[in-house]
N, C-alpha and C positions, 0 to 999 in steps of 0.2 A: 683246597678250593680255592678260586681263583677270586678276586675283590670282585668283579663282575657280579660273580654268584652270590656271595656277598649281597652286594644291593640288588639284585635281582629280586635275592630273599625278605629285604627291606621293604621293597617295594610293592611285591607280591602280596606283604601280611599287612602294608597302610600302613607301613611305621614310617616315611618320609614325610613330613606335615610343613604346610605354607602357612607364613602372616608372621606376627610380631610378637615377639615367645619372651620371656625374662625366663631366663635360665639357671638351674639351680648356684653356677659359680656366681650370679650376679648380674651376668653381660648377658646382651640383648642380642636377636638373631632372626634372619628373616626363615631362619629352618631351624626344624624339630625334627629330633627321630625319638617317636615315640616307641620307647623298645618296649615295651609291655604286648603291642601288637605282635611283636618277632615271638616274645616269650610264653607268652598264651598258646600258640601254636606248636603244638608237641611232636612235629615235623620238624618245623622249622629250627626249634629251640633243640633236637637233639643234632642236626645237622651242624650248628654252629657251637654245639660243646664239644661234637666230635675232633672239629676242624683246631677248637682251641688247646685239647689238650694234646694232639699229635708231637709236636714239639718235645713235646715235655715228656713221653711217654718211656724213653728211657733214661730219666734222670733219677729214678727214684723216689720219686714225689710222694710223701707220703700222709702230705694234707693240703687240702686244698682253702684258700680263703678269699674269702666274698666281703662284701660291704651291702647293707641289709639297704634297696629292697631290693633290686635287678641281681645284685649278687647272691643272693640268696640261689635263684636258680640256676644259674649260671655255677655256682661253686658247684652245686648236686648234679648237674650234669656233668661237668667234667667230672669231679672224681668219679661219677658212675664210668668214665671211658677209661680213669687213668688206673680205678680202681683203689679210690684209699677213700681217706675220711675228709668230710668237708666242714668246715663252720664259719660262720658269718658275725659282723661285728653289726654294731648300731650306735648312733649316734645320740647320747644321752645328755640333755643341757649342752649340748652344742661339743661335746667332746667322744670321739669314737673308743666305743669298748667291745670287750668280748660279755656275754652276759648270758643267761640259759646254763650257766653250767659246764658252758664249753672248758674244753683244759686243752691245754698245748703242749706237748710234750719235747724234753729240753733234746732241742738238736733235730728236727723235724726238717726233714726238707719240702719247704712249702713255695708253691706255686700263689700266687695273688690274682685271683682275674675281676675285672671290671668290665663294665658295661658300656657307656660311652664315656671318653677324658678331653676333657675340654682347655682344666687347665696344669690337672693333677694332682688337686688337691686332695681327692678322697684316698688316690693313691700312695703322696705321700703321708696321710693322716697313719692308712693300714703299716705302712715301712714301720714307722714312729713308733705305733703299739706292738707292733712284731722284735721291732730290735730289742724290745727290754726284756724279750724271752728266749735267751739263746734258739733261736733258730735259725736255721741255712734258705734265705732266701734265695731258690733257683730261678726265678724268672715272675715275668708277668704278662701277664697278655689279655687286651681289651678288646671286644667285639668292633667298634669305630672308636677310630682316633681323630678327632676333627679339631684338634690344636693349631693345626696350621706352621705347626713349629719341630723343631727338634726336639725330644722329651730326653733327658737322661737323670734316669733314678737309682742310679749306682748297681742294677739290674738288666741281665738280660728285658728289653721291651717289645714287644712281641702286641702289632693290631691284625684285625683280621681286613680291615677298609676302613684308611685315608682318606677320610673325608672333607677337601676343599672349602668349606663352609665360616664367612665370615660372622665372626660376631663383633661387638663395639662395647666399651665400656658407655654407663647415662649418661656422661658427660660431652660422647660422643655421636648420639645415636643418628643415623642420617637424616634429614627432613621426608624425606619418602616415608623414611620406615614411622619415624614420630607420628607420622598421621594415622595411621594402623593402629584399633585397641589393641592391646597390650593382653596377651593370655601368659601366664603363669602355669605353666602345666603342671607336673608329679613336682615333691620335693623334698628331701631328700631332712629338712630342720638345720641347713649350715642359716 
């Protein structure tokens, strides 16, 4: 799947929004990707998960890990296409954790999946969580990389779409954007 096809799916599902948004990272942007418009559509979700899994099918992945909430659907879909177990982490009191009785086998070959990457903070939290569990992180794949920079997590990193969308720290919001009422869409408890 080419990046323009991913963008077409995002547009088709109504996931691209314009306005003034405060992102989970704390940064501000005039563009927001409401991933749940895509994730709620089973056809779009399956296409995305198949594409996310393709590069990793030959790497003996036996565990797909995502972060709640978007990562739950993505890890399940990617796990289905790779034919392996999937689990998700949750942020409790600001700390990423595995709960709900999830277990991670020693030496598991792990693929991390993420929805939208702005700063990469959630991926770093997952890497830190997994690093204490004696696993082999084989790679990281995300739906959209909107970081506008080369990210290096120490593991292979792929995105289905790199989106050049500006974001600003709260101290540097442009005047034109500051005049628009802030919307704070979904949040993961950061």
